[in-house]
ZAZATOR-172183 format. One line per 2 residues: their letters; for each residue x, y, z of C-alpha. Coordinates in steps of 0.1 Angstrom, whole numbers. Each point is the difference from the previous one (the first is absolute). Layout:
BEGIN
A	X/Y/Z ~ ...
//
This chain:
BEGIN
MQ	1257/944/744 ~ -29/15/-19
LS	-29/-7/22 ~ -10/36/5
TS	8/18/-32 ~ -3/-25/-29
KE	-23/13/-27 ~ -12/-35/-6
AN	-10/-5/37 ~ -36/-1/10
VQ	8/24/29 ~ 25/27/-6
LS	15/25/25 ~ 17/33/-6
PE	4/31/22 ~ -30/17/-15
AL	-25/-29/-3 ~ -11/-35/8
RI	-13/-16/-32 ~ -21/-31/-4
QG	-4/-13/-35 ~ 15/33/-12
ES	-26/22/18 ~ 11/23/29
KI	-20/-6/32 ~ -3/13/34
IL	-5/-31/22 ~ -24/3/29
CA	7/-31/20 ~ -18/-15/30
SL	13/-27/22 ~ -23/-30/-2
FY	11/-33/17 ~ -16/-33/-11
FR	13/-16/32 ~ -21/23/22
LP	-32/-6/-19 ~ -21/-31/-6
RG	4/-12/-36 ~ -37/6/-5
LW	5/38/4 ~ 31/4/-22
KE	-20/10/-31 ~ -23/24/19
RL	29/18/17 ~ 19/4/-33
QQ	-31/15/-16 ~ -5/24/30
VK	36/12/-3 ~ -4/6/-37
AF	-34/16/4 ~ 15/27/23
GY	27/10/-24 ~ 29/-23/5
NA	15/-16/-32 ~ 25/-22/19
ID	5/-20/32 ~ 31/-10/18
VY	0/-35/16 ~ 25/-17/22
FP	5/-38/-2 ~ 8/-13/35
WN	26/-28/-1 ~ -12/-16/33
HH	-36/1/-12 ~ 9/-25/-27
EI	28/-20/16 ~ -19/-12/30
EE	30/-20/12 ~ 34/-5/-16
GV	-5/-15/-34 ~ -38/-2/1
WD	-17/24/-24 ~ -36/10/-4
FT	-13/22/-29 ~ -36/-14/0
GE	-34/13/11 ~ 3/32/21
KD	37/0/-10 ~ -5/-3/-38
VA	23/29/-11 ~ -5/-8/-37
HF	-38/4/4 ~ 5/33/17
LQ	22/14/-27 ~ -24/-13/-26
EA	-28/19/17 ~ 21/32/2
SE	6/-3/-38 ~ -36/-6/-8
TG	-10/30/22 ~ 23/22/-20
VW	24/11/27 ~ 38/-1/-2
VI	20/-18/26 ~ 32/8/18
AR	11/-34/13 ~ 20/0/33
PG	13/-35/7 ~ 25/10/27
PY	16/-23/12 ~ -6/24/29
IC	-32/21/-3 ~ -5/17/34
SE	-38/7/-3 ~ -6/-5/37
WD	0/-37/-8 ~ 14/-28/20
GG	38/3/-3 ~ -3/23/-30
AL	-9/-33/-18 ~ 34/-16/6
PA	-6/-37/11 ~ 8/-4/37
YL	21/-31/-7 ~ 26/24/-14
FV	5/15/34 ~ 16/-31/14
KE	24/-6/-29 ~ 35/3/13
NM	22/29/-12 ~ -27/12/-25
RL	-1/37/-8 ~ -35/9/-8
RD	-7/26/-27 ~ 36/1/-11
ND	24/-13/-27 ~ 4/-32/19
PS	1/-33/-21 ~ -18/-21/26
YL	-29/25/2 ~ -1/6/-37
QH	-3/-38/-6 ~ -33/1/19
VA	-11/31/-18 ~ 7/-17/-33
RW	-25/-28/10 ~ -27/27/7
YG	7/19/-32 ~ 0/-33/-19
QI	-36/-4/12 ~ -14/35/-3
LP	18/17/-29 ~ -11/-24/-28
II	-36/8/11 ~ 6/37/-1
QS	19/-2/-33 ~ -29/-17/-17
YE	-23/30/9 ~ 22/28/-11
EG	-13/28/-22 ~ 0/-11/-36
KG	1/-37/9 ~ -36/-5/10
GS	0/19/32 ~ 5/35/15
VI	31/-1/22 ~ 21/31/-9
AV	28/-2/26 ~ 15/-24/25
QL	14/13/33 ~ 30/-17/15
EN	2/0/38 ~ -16/28/19
EL	14/31/18 ~ 34/-16/4
DY	14/34/13 ~ -17/-7/33
YP	21/-31/5 ~ 38/-4/7
CS	7/-18/-33 ~ 38/-2/-5
DP	-1/-2/-38 ~ -31/15/-15
QG	14/2/-35 ~ 10/-37/1
YI	-32/-11/15 ~ -23/19/-23
AA	21/-11/-30 ~ -4/-36/11
LR	-38/4/1 ~ 1/17/-34
EM	19/-30/-15 ~ -26/-23/14
AM	-28/21/-15 ~ 18/0/-34
EH	4/-37/1 ~ -37/-4/4
GI	-7/22/-30 ~ -13/31/17
GV	-2/26/-28 ~ -17/29/17
PL	21/26/20 ~ 15/-12/33
IA	-3/25/28 ~ 11/3/36
CA	-15/25/25 ~ 17/21/26
GQ	-19/4/32 ~ 18/29/16
GG	16/15/-30 ~ 32/-21/-2
LL	0/-7/-37 ~ 36/-14/2
EA	-8/-20/31 ~ -32/-14/-15
TG	13/-9/-34 ~ 38/2/0
FA	-7/18/-33 ~ 2/-35/-15
EG	-1/2/-38 ~ -33/-7/-16
VV	-20/6/32 ~ -20/32/2
PT	0/18/34 ~ -34/12/13
CN	-11/20/30 ~ -23/-6/29
FY	-11/33/17 ~ -20/1/32
PN	0/37/10 ~ -24/21/20
DR	-25/8/-28 ~ 3/37/9
DP	38/2/1 ~ 8/33/-18
AF	34/-12/-11 ~ -11/-33/-15
EE	2/9/-37 ~ 35/14/4
KV	11/-34/13 ~ -18/-20/-27
LC	15/22/-27 ~ 35/-8/13
YR	-7/-37/-5 ~ -16/6/-34
GE	32/19/-10 ~ 22/-29/11
LE	-21/-26/-19 ~ -1/22/-31
RR	38/2/1 ~ 0/-38/-1
GY	-25/-2/-28 ~ -31/-10/19
PL	-33/16/9 ~ -12/7/35
LV	-21/-30/10 ~ -16/1/35
TE	-8/-36/9 ~ -14/9/34
TN	-14/30/18 ~ -29/12/21
RS	-36/-6/-12 ~ -10/37/-1
HF	-7/12/-36 ~ 10/35/12
LL	35/-15/4 ~ -2/-19/-33
RR	-7/33/-18 ~ 31/15/16
LL	21/-30/-12 ~ -15/5/-35
SA	11/36/1 ~ 36/-12/6
GA	0/-21/-31 ~ -9/-34/14
KL	-11/-25/-27 ~ -11/-27/24
LG	-22/9/29 ~ -2/-30/24
PY	-19/7/32 ~ 4/-29/23
LQ	-31/-20/10 ~ -28/18/-17
AS	-18/-34/1 ~ 1/-14/35
GT	-2/-36/10 ~ 4/-25/28
NF	29/-20/14 ~ -17/-34/0
GF	16/-28/19 ~ 32/4/20
TN	14/25/-25 ~ 1/32/22
AA	33/16/7 ~ 14/17/31
NN	21/31/-5 ~ 13/33/15
WG	-31/21/-2 ~ -6/-3/37
DP	19/7/32 ~ 22/-14/-16
VA	-18/-32/-11 ~ -35/-1/-16
FL	-22/-29/-12 ~ -16/4/-34
TS	-37/-5/0 ~ -17/-26/-22
DY	-19/29/-15 ~ 25/17/-25
DF	-14/34/-7 ~ 19/33/-2
HG	-33/19/-10 ~ 5/-1/-37
MI	-27/2/-26 ~ -15/-35/6
TP	-6/-17/33 ~ 9/-37/6
EG	-36/-10/-7 ~ -3/21/-31
HI	-17/32/12 ~ 9/32/-19
RE	14/29/20 ~ -2/36/-10
EA	37/1/-11 ~ -9/-23/-29
YE	-19/28/-17 ~ 31/21/2
GR	18/-28/-19 ~ -26/1/-27
LL	2/37/-2 ~ 38/-1/-4
HN	-3/-27/-26 ~ -24/22/-20
VI	24/29/1 ~ 30/-21/-11
QT	-20/-15/-28 ~ -12/34/-12
YG	36/10/-8 ~ 11/-34/-12
ST	35/-4/-14 ~ 9/37/2
LA	-2/-4/38 ~ 16/-35/0
EA	31/16/-16 ~ 0/32/20
TP	30/13/19 ~ 2/22/31
VS	6/37/-5 ~ 18/20/26
SA	-19/29/12 ~ 13/26/24
TG	-32/20/2 ~ -28/-26/5
PF	-12/-35/2 ~ 16/-31/-15
RL	-6/-5/-37 ~ 3/-26/-27
AL	10/10/-36 ~ -23/-21/-23
KQ	16/-18/-28 ~ -23/16/-27
GG	2/35/15 ~ -14/18/30
EL	3/-6/37 ~ -19/-14/29
VF	1/19/32 ~ -4/-20/33
LV	-17/23/24 ~ 10/-18/31
NV	-9/14/34 ~ 16/-19/29
HD	-13/25/26 ~ -30/-3/23
HD	-16/32/-15 ~ -10/12/-34
EC	21/25/-19 ~ -7/25/-28
VY	26/-4/-27 ~ 9/10/-36
IE	18/-20/-26 ~ 27/14/-23
NG	-10/-6/-36 ~ 27/16/-21
RE	-1/37/7 ~ -34/0/16
QV	-15/-12/32 ~ -31/-21/-1
PT	-29/0/7 ~ -7/34/-14
HT	-37/4/10 ~ -4/-21/31
TL	19/-12/31 ~ 17/-34/1
TA	-1/-18/33 ~ 24/-28/9
VA	-21/-22/22 ~ 18/-16/30
GH	9/-36/-6 ~ -8/1/-37
CP	22/-1/-31 ~ -20/9/-32
IL	18/-5/-33 ~ -5/31/-21
PL	8/5/-37 ~ 21/28/-14
QV	5/7/-38 ~ -10/-35/-10
PL	-5/-3/-38 ~ -35/-10/-11
QT	16/-24/-24 ~ 9/-21/31
WG	-36/-12/-2 ~ -2/-3/-38
IP	-15/34/-7 ~ 15/11/-33
VN	4/37/8 ~ 29/22/11
GF	-15/7/33 ~ 7/-4/37
LD	-16/-7/34 ~ 18/30/14
YA	-8/-7/36 ~ -26/-14/23
TA	-4/4/38 ~ -23/-30/0
EL	14/-35/-6 ~ -6/-16/-34
LQ	-18/-32/6 ~ -7/-14/-35
VK	0/10/-36 ~ -23/-19/-24
QL	-4/3/-37 ~ -37/-2/-11
SD	-13/1/-36 ~ -6/37/0
RT	22/14/28 ~ 27/-7/26
LF	-10/0/36 ~ 24/14/27
VF	-11/-9/36 ~ 15/20/28
HT	-6/-2/37 ~ 6/22/30
DG	-14/7/35 ~ 5/37/-5
VG	0/22/-30 ~ 14/-13/-32
EI	15/24/-26 ~ 9/-14/-34
RF	15/17/-31 ~ 3/-13/-35
SS	18/17/-28 ~ 5/-5/-37
DA	17/17/-30 ~ -35/6/-13
AL	-30/19/14 ~ -20/-20/25
QM	-37/1/6 ~ -12/-6/36
EV	-34/-11/12 ~ 1/4/38
GT	-30/-21/8 ~ -3/-5/38
MQ	36/13/6 ~ 13/36/0
GH	22/11/-29 ~ 26/26/-9
QE	13/6/-35 ~ 25/28/1
TD	15/-8/-34 ~ -14/-20/-29
DQ	25/-28/3 ~ -6/-7/37
AI	-30/-13/20 ~ -2/0/38
LI	-26/-20/18 ~ -8/0/37
FQ	-21/-24/20 ~ -8/-8/36
GT	5/-37/9 ~ -34/-11/14
EI	-23/-30/-2 ~ -15/15/-32
EK	22/-4/-30 ~ 8/31/-21
RA	5/1/-38 ~ 14/23/-26
KV	12/-2/-36 ~ 29/14/-20
QL	0/-2/-38 ~ 36/-3/-11
TD	-6/-3/-37 ~ -30/-10/-21
DN	8/-36/5 ~ 14/1/36
LI	-24/6/29 ~ 10/-6/36
EI	-25/-2/29 ~ 13/7/35
IG	-18/-17/29 ~ 7/11/36
IS	-9/-22/30 ~ 9/-2/37
RA	28/-21/14 ~ -25/-21/18
SA	-17/-8/-33 ~ 33/-7/-16
LL	8/-26/26 ~ -32/-18/-11
FE	4/6/-37 ~ -3/-32/-21
GI	-1/12/-36 ~ -15/19/-29
DE	-25/-15/-25 ~ 0/6/-37
VG	-22/31/2 ~ 20/16/27
NL	-19/-8/32 ~ 21/-7/31
SF	-7/-29/22 ~ 8/-3/37
GT	-1/-28/24 ~ -10/-1/37
PR	24/-5/29 ~ 1/-36/12
TA	-7/-4/37 ~ 4/-31/22
SQ	-20/-9/30 ~ 16/6/34
ES	-29/-15/20 ~ 2/-35/14
QV	-28/-24/-6 ~ -15/-28/20
VD	10/-33/-17 ~ -14/-34/5
IT	29/-18/17 ~ 2/-27/27
WK	30/1/24 ~ 16/-28/19
AS	32/-1/20 ~ 24/-27/12
QV	26/5/28 ~ 36/-11/-7
NP	26/-10/26 ~ 24/30/-5
AL	30/-19/11 ~ -4/-27/-27
SL	12/2/-35 ~ -25/2/-28
AD	24/-18/-23 ~ 2/-38/-3
NE	38/-1/-5 ~ 28/3/25
MS	37/0/-3 ~ 27/-1/27
LG	24/29/2 ~ 22/-13/28
EA	13/21/29 ~ -3/34/-18
AS	-26/17/-21 ~ 6/12/-35
YL	-17/23/-25 ~ -29/-12/-19
EM	16/4/-35 ~ 28/-22/11
NG	-26/-27/5 ~ -18/5/-33
VY	-28/22/14 ~ -5/32/-21
RG	-36/11/7 ~ -28/-5/24
FA	-1/-11/36 ~ 25/-21/20
WY	1/-14/35 ~ 32/-3/20
KA	-1/-22/30 ~ 28/-3/26
QL	6/-10/37 ~ 10/21/28
AH	32/-13/16 ~ 1/-10/37
SP	16/26/23 ~ 1/8/37
AA	-16/33/-9 ~ -36/-11/2
NY	-16/33/-11 ~ 5/15/-34
QG	-5/37/-1 ~ -6/0/-37
FI	12/-11/-34 ~ 21/14/-28
VQ	-9/-12/-35 ~ 32/3/-20
QA	3/15/-35 ~ -37/-5/-5
CD	-25/10/-27 ~ -25/6/-13
IV	-29/-7/25 ~ 9/-22/30
SL	-26/-12/25 ~ 16/-17/30
YA	-14/-27/23 ~ 14/-18/30
GE	-21/-31/3 ~ -36/13/1
TY	12/35/11 ~ -1/27/-27
LG	29/24/5 ~ -6/25/-28
TV	2/9/-37 ~ 29/21/-13
TP	12/13/-34 ~ 38/5/6
GG	10/7/-36 ~ 28/-25/1
AS	13/13/33 ~ -2/-17/33
QW	-28/9/24 ~ -7/-3/37
IP	-34/-15/10 ~ -6/3/37
TT	-20/-24/21 ~ -18/7/32
SS	-6/-36/10 ~ 23/-29/7
VS	5/-23/-29 ~ 6/-37/7
LD	35/-12/-9 ~ -12/-29/-20
SE	-24/21/-21 ~ 3/-2/-37
LT	5/33/-18 ~ -20/6/-32
AR	7/29/-23 ~ -26/5/-27
VE	17/20/-28 ~ -16/16/-30
IW	21/12/-29 ~ -18/32/-9
GH	23/5/-29 ~ 37/5/-9
TN	10/36/-4 ~ -3/16/-35
FH	27/26/9 ~ 35/-2/14
DT	5/19/32 ~ 24/-5/29
NL	-21/14/29 ~ -13/-34/9
PA	11/-35/-10 ~ -34/-8/-16
LH	5/30/-24 ~ 31/-15/-16
LN	-10/-13/-34 ~ 13/-35/8
SL	-15/-1/35 ~ -12/-33/14
KG	-32/-7/19 ~ -8/-20/32
LT	24/1/29 ~ 34/-13/12
GI	-8/-7/36 ~ -19/8/32
VG	16/8/33 ~ -18/-3/33
VT	13/29/20 ~ 8/-7/37
SQ	18/32/8 ~ -1/37/-10
RD	30/20/11 ~ 3/38/-3
LN	35/9/-13 ~ -3/38/-4
QN	23/8/29 ~ 38/-3/8
WR	17/-1/-34 ~ 36/9/-5
FK	4/29/-24 ~ 26/12/-24
LM	-1/29/-25 ~ 12/-11/-34
QQ	11/15/-33 ~ -18/-8/-32
AD	30/-19/-14 ~ 4/-22/31
DK	-3/-38/-6 ~ -32/-12/17
EE	13/-36/1 ~ 29/12/21
YA	-23/16/25 ~ -22/-31/1
NT	29/-23/8 ~ -5/-20/32
SL	36/6/10 ~ -2/38/-1
DD	5/15/34 ~ -29/24/8
QE	4/3/38 ~ 10/37/-2
WP	-30/9/-21 ~ -28/20/17
IV	-32/-19/9 ~ -32/15/-15
SI	-35/-10/-11 ~ -3/-11/-36
GG	1/31/-22 ~ 5/22/30
WL	33/17/-7 ~ -4/36/-10
SA	22/13/-28 ~ 2/32/-21
EQ	11/-19/-31 ~ -24/-6/-28
PA	-2/-28/-7 ~ 16/-14/31
HQ	16/-35/-5 ~ -4/-19/32
CY	8/-34/13 ~ -19/-17/29
RK	11/-34/15 ~ -17/-21/27
RV	7/-35/13 ~ -31/-21/9
KL	-1/-34/18 ~ -23/-23/-18
SE	-25/-25/15 ~ 11/-36/3
EA	-35/-13/-7 ~ -6/19/-32
DS	11/-11/-35 ~ -11/31/-19
WI	9/37/5 ~ -16/29/-20
LY	9/37/4 ~ -31/22/-4
TP	9/36/-10 ~ -32/20/-6
GN	-1/38/-5 ~ 23/23/-18
FT	38/-4/2 ~ 6/20/-32
YA	28/-20/-17 ~ 10/-29/23
YA	20/-32/-4 ~ 1/-30/24
FV	27/-26/7 ~ 1/-29/25
NG	33/-17/10 ~ 16/18/-30
HS	-25/-13/-26 ~ -20/25/-20
LG	-38/-1/4 ~ -5/27/-26
QI	-17/33/0 ~ -28/5/25
NP	-32/3/-19 ~ -29/17/19
NN	-24/-19/-22 ~ 16/-33/10
PY	15/6/34 ~ 8/-37/8
LD	36/-11/-1 ~ 7/-37/6
LT	31/-5/21 ~ -4/-38/3
PH	26/-11/-26 ~ 27/19/17
VK	-5/-5/37 ~ -2/-29/25
AG	-23/-7/30 ~ 14/10/33
ES	29/21/-14 ~ 4/38/-3
AL	-7/16/-34 ~ 16/33/-11
LT	-25/23/-16 ~ 13/29/-21
VF	-22/27/-15 ~ 12/27/-23
LD	-21/32/-3 ~ 4/27/-26
KT	-20/26/19 ~ -15/30/-19
YV	-24/28/10 ~ -28/-25/4
AL	-8/-8/36 ~ 6/-36/9
SG	-28/-22/13 ~ 15/-34/-3
QI	-3/-27/26 ~ 18/-33/4
TL	-15/-32/15 ~ 15/-35/1
YE	-25/-28/-5 ~ 12/-34/12
GI	-19/-31/-6 ~ -5/-35/-14
SA	-3/-8/-38 ~ -29/-22/-11
TR	11/-33/-16 ~ -13/-31/-19
WT	-16/20/-28 ~ -26/-12/-26
LS	-16/18/-28 ~ -32/-4/-20
AC	-15/24/-27 ~ -27/4/-25
QE	-13/24/-26 ~ -35/4/-15
QG	-9/-36/-6 ~ 12/-12/34
LL	-20/27/17 ~ -31/-9/-21
QH	3/-37/9 ~ 2/9/37
AQ	-31/23/-4 ~ -20/-28/-16
TS	9/-24/27 ~ -8/25/28
KL	-33/8/-16 ~ -14/-33/11
SS	0/13/36 ~ -12/35/-8
RA	-30/17/17 ~ -24/27/-12
ID	7/36/11 ~ -17/33/-7
GG	29/15/-21 ~ 20/18/26
IT	25/-18/21 ~ 21/6/31
LK	32/-20/8 ~ 22/-1/30
SG	35/14/-6 ~ 21/-26/-18
AV	-30/-21/-11 ~ -4/-12/-36
SW	-32/-9/-18 ~ -14/-7/-35
LY	-30/21/-11 ~ -21/-14/-28
GE	-27/17/-21 ~ -21/-12/-28
LK	-6/30/-23 ~ -29/-5/-25
DD	-2/35/-16 ~ 27/8/-26
NQ	-14/35/-6 ~ -9/-8/-36
GL	34/-14/-6 ~ 18/32/10
GW	12/-11/35 ~ 4/19/32
RV	24/22/20 ~ -1/-13/36
YA	9/21/30 ~ 13/-15/32
KG	-3/21/32 ~ 11/-10/34
KD	31/0/22 ~ 32/-21/2
MK	-13/-27/-24 ~ 22/-13/-28
LT	-19/-15/-30 ~ 12/-23/-28
VF	-29/0/-24 ~ -7/-28/-25
FN	-29/2/-26 ~ -7/-31/-21
GH	35/-12/4 ~ 17/33/-7
LV	19/19/27 ~ -15/35/-6
GR	12/20/30 ~ 20/3/32
LW	-9/26/25 ~ 8/10/36
TA	-28/21/16 ~ 9/31/20
GG	10/-4/36 ~ 31/-5/21
AN	34/14/-2 ~ 14/-32/-16
RP	-20/6/-32 ~ 25/9/-28
IF	-4/29/-24 ~ -18/-9/-32
RG	4/17/-33 ~ -10/-4/-36
GS	-38/1/1 ~ -31/-7/22
DD	11/-17/32 ~ -36/-8/11
SF	-16/-17/-30 ~ 4/-28/-26
YL	-14/-5/-34 ~ -21/-30/-12
PG	3/1/-38 ~ -31/-9/-20
PW	18/-24/-23 ~ 9/-22/30
FH	-36/-7/10 ~ -14/-33/-10
EQ	-31/-1/-22 ~ -20/-21/24
EE	-18/16/29 ~ 17/-21/26
GN	38/-4/4 ~ 13/36/0
EL	19/-5/32 ~ 20/24/22
MI	26/-16/23 ~ 18/24/23
LL	28/-9/23 ~ -4/22/31
EA	29/7/24 ~ -5/20/32
VA	33/19/1 ~ -5/24/29
ND	26/-6/27 ~ -24/6/29
DD	-36/5/-12 ~ -27/-18/-19
AV	-2/4/-38 ~ -32/9/-17
LE	-12/-3/-35 ~ -33/18/-7
PL	-24/-14/-27 ~ 15/5/-34
QF	-14/28/-22 ~ -7/-8/-36
VP	2/29/-25 ~ -11/-9/-36
VS	23/5/-29 ~ -16/22/-26
AS	-1/-7/-37 ~ 28/17/-19
//
């Protein structure tokens, strides 16, 4: 295949360069996601990215954003991919297209449609024909659109990424899988390079080194890691050996780190999420960024250059500064290669001669340094300070012909960074910047004449000129006459000025901008609030299906996003008093009611969870479990069921607990050998009468690890129909059996083991626990829950439109309030607000303060945010952005004064206290 190296290709790759239409380029690429921005802001955000130095964007295309249910596609309106790619092309930025099928991106399910998760025997993200058949349908929709916007074909797409960080996933055949995706791309006429990125350095695991697919690297180090360049250079060497350049498709947003990557020879610098956004709708993910689970906020902001609402952060000016430096050296830098240096900083050998020194300082303090320049050390007349956390790019022995000056001369060195070179009609301007002292030396094979101007000068020989300036707010200028026809003017400015530098006019005047600031102060807005109480035990959906005697996951019933309501009946039992309930294999957010009694809200992460009750619950009470799918995980992790990539949502049952039995004492004990068969020791016929009797984990042993077997017989209740073993705490490595049947490894994050399928009421059950004890002290406990399973299950569910329909109906009974609201625990209410002020079409950032209140926020029909205010211990960990605010985009306001409506579903989720929502605070979005 010739995708990467063909001389006829619009985009060509080689170890030393990435060429577009034959020109070598350094690609500075910012993530910008159309699906996290209103369509009305696509153009503005593209222009902002370009204005701050980025010549490319990378963009994911989420499969489940466009296939809203199996076989139903939507590429219109806010999902009009072709329009977005057209606007990118018109803006003049290149595009790296990332259509997955899996994208990660902290997006619901990593963009895999949830209907895939219930397909039998399907291996996701693998060389599996049944999975690839579905991928082919997605590629058949998205790839023709991408292909029509390739570079050279009317668009600006320069690469297409297949899959995403496959080395994080246990794919059994990465080569076969990536090759299958490659073939699909080829069938749809993709002519730009195909790439595949490694998330944790596993180039083989991420790509299989499939022919015709270029491996790329994602790096997320500590920005100050002193060994980072060494690691990157290893990967560059491996890629060079395979005929490819070093392309960094994702990394941190710090331009300090990007400079370090540039020093290691990277041709693509792709900081992830320089332009932030919002997870509108039910598109959030859950993942392992918590303890272990975390919910991703609707606000999607890793503090890159541009906020979700379009405000410019300080880091953006670093982007423009880096862009100016890269542009100043042009193709000689774009084709530069790393130089090994045993005596100093990392260097690049420029294609047209000379070097660039990357004066990186990863320490917390400044350092005085010298640079080896051939046989001399520079600077010669001043002191060079390496500023902590900075990485200036300094020239050494760069030919002046690099900038079209037709003399045999050199920029010998500079201890200030070269910001821009511009040819005027009568001279060439060199603009340098530094926060300290800059020392610059030019040389030529002819005598030089120097006019020091507002700088200091030294001319120790006729063919050299040394200029020195202090970087201050006042620019310094000097001139050097190279020949009669070649005059250069040197301008020195401060680094602060360089960050605001915007250009040079035709007579040599420098222009500077002003920092853009955004208001942080809230404003009083004209808004009328009303509220309407909702019966929390009733479904907000107008559909209902029967599930029979057992509950099942939502996806098994065609529910992939939004809210659902399970209803079931408590069975009759002589045990008239339930001590609590166990919701089984439940996620994401479950609020449980028995009749009118609120029992609590939990976020089990796919595990089971105990919900105690302090009051008697009538046996004929109907159980209601309101479940919200926060989002399918975007990672694959085994710490909790909900962190498996194909995890399912909802619950599988509810057990009313009638008895709790402490089982920590009186276990029979046997010391084992590592090779012993566990099933033999768990056999019910094994005679253990001569084994000593100890507490669980209580046998002391000098062996490390100590392989131990504990057995105990328990007589089960005749009235119960469900038995669950609860094993909290630390057992190190532990495995459980009942009546010879394996229950698996004991997971401290999911310490509930269901014995029910293997035991019978009124009989004895043999429990066997195997411990591999290490140096860690044991803290594990064992309790047996006995109880009655709920039966006669029904299910109803709705997404955005169903919730909005209910809100409109409930509005008829709404009453005016003052803006703040207090709800009893377990209560549910709609909050309505008519917002007249659109802030001159720019919109608002709205902050929600309070405690134990969960908000689902709609604005003019759009679900703009989901929040859970601070409060009780049942609140999950939130990651990814602001967890106390939501964004009302200007383009989603209606033009008329009336009709801009907020509808907020409020849920009081404290287990034992009132929930409070303080009056919302509106902060205006500033003009970009």
